[in-house]
C-alpha positions in Angstrom: -12.8 5.9 -10.5 -10.8 8.2 -8.3 -7.3 7.6 -7.7 -6.7 6.7 -3.9 -3.3 7.6 -2.4 -2.8 5.8 0.8 0.1 7.2 3.0 1.8 7.7 6.2 2.4 11.5 6.2 5.6 11.2 8.4 7.1 8.7 5.8 9.7 10.5 3.6 9.0 8.0 0.6 5.1 9.0 0.8 6.1 12.6 0.9 8.2 12.2 -2.2 5.3 10.2 -3.8 2.8 12.9 -2.9 5.1 15.7 -4.3 5.3 13.5 -7.6 1.6 13.3 -7.8 1.0 17.0 -7.2 3.8 18.0 -9.7 1.9 16.0 -12.5 -1.4 17.6 -11.4 -2.7 14.1 -10.7 -6.3 14.4 -8.8 -6.4 11.9 -5.9 -8.1 11.0 -2.5 -5.5 11.2 0.3 -5.8 8.6 3.0 -3.7 8.4 6.1 -3.1 4.7 6.8 -2.4 5.3 10.4 -5.8 6.9 11.1 -7.9 5.2 8.5 -6.5 1.6 8.0 -7.5 -0.6 5.2 -9.9 -3.3 5.9 -9.2 -7.1 5.1 -11.6 -6.7 2.2 -9.8 -3.6 0.8 -6.5 -5.3 1.1 -7.8 -8.3 -0.6 -9.3 -6.2 -3.5 -6.2 -4.2 -4.0 -4.0 -7.4 -3.8 -6.1 -9.0 -6.6 -6.1 -5.8 -8.8 -2.3 -5.6 -8.5 -1.5 -9.0 -9.7 1.5 -8.9 -7.3 2.6 -11.3 -4.6 0.8 -10.6 -1.2 4.4 -10.1 0.4 4.7 -6.9 -1.6 1.9 -5.5 0.6 3.8 -5.9 3.8 6.1 -3.3 5.0 9.1 -5.6 5.5 11.4 -3.0 6.9 8.8 -1.8 9.4 9.1 -1.9 13.3 5.9 -3.8 13.7 6.9 -6.4 10.9 10.1 -7.1 12.7 8.7 -7.1 16.4 6.1 -9.6 15.1 8.7 -11.7 13.6 6.8 -12.0 10.3 9.6 -13.2 8.3 9.3 -16.5 9.8 5.6 -16.4 10.3 4.2 -15.5 6.9 4.9 -18.7 5.1 2.6 -20.6 7.3 -0.3 -18.1 7.0 -3.2 -18.6 4.5 -3.8 -15.8 2.0 -6.9 -14.9 4.2 -4.9 -14.8 7.3 -2.4 -12.4 5.6 -5.3 -10.1 4.6 -6.5 -10.1 8.2 -3.1 -9.5 9.6 -2.5 -6.6 7.2 -5.8 -5.0 8.5 -4.8 -5.2 12.2 -2.1 -2.2 11.8 -1.7 0.2 9.0 2.0 0.2 9.8 2.3 -3.4 8.5 1.2 -2.2 5.0 3.8 -1.2 2.5 3.2 2.4 1.5 2.7 4.5 -0.2 -0.1 2.6 -2.0 -1.6 4.0 -5.2 -5.0 2.5 -6.3 -6.3 3.4 -9.7 -8.5 2.0 -12.4 -5.4 0.5 -13.9 -4.2 -1.4 -10.8 -2.9 -1.2 -7.3 0.7 -0.5 -6.6 2.4 -0.6 -3.0 5.7 1.4 -2.8 6.7 4.3 -4.9 8.6 3.5 -8.2 8.1 6.4 -10.7 8.2 4.4 -13.9 5.5 2.0 -12.6 3.2 4.9 -11.2 3.7 6.8 -14.5 2.0 4.0 -16.3 -0.9 3.8 -13.7 -2.1 7.3 -13.9 -4.4 8.4 -16.7 -3.6 11.9 -18.2 
């Protein structure tokens, strides 16, 4: 399986994560989340693969999240509704996202990414 790196190129954390991958010579497929947003099915698969709470997949510091007042709305939504909501706008999704054979991880944490890339 190829490593998938889902990013928003203007995001400084995404830029840092991409540099980190390139410095380690990790081969990956790059995907711009704004131009090619994930489908609800992809988000569901990534969420299941991650073993994390679905809230970790939301960009809680983002403008769209705040404008939609999702902090208050999310608890009332079903898991399927959350997948659908994440699929409506790439800016709602926590990024960067690293998808590997070992799992899926939203956000950039070096120590966790290190364990997710095969050398």
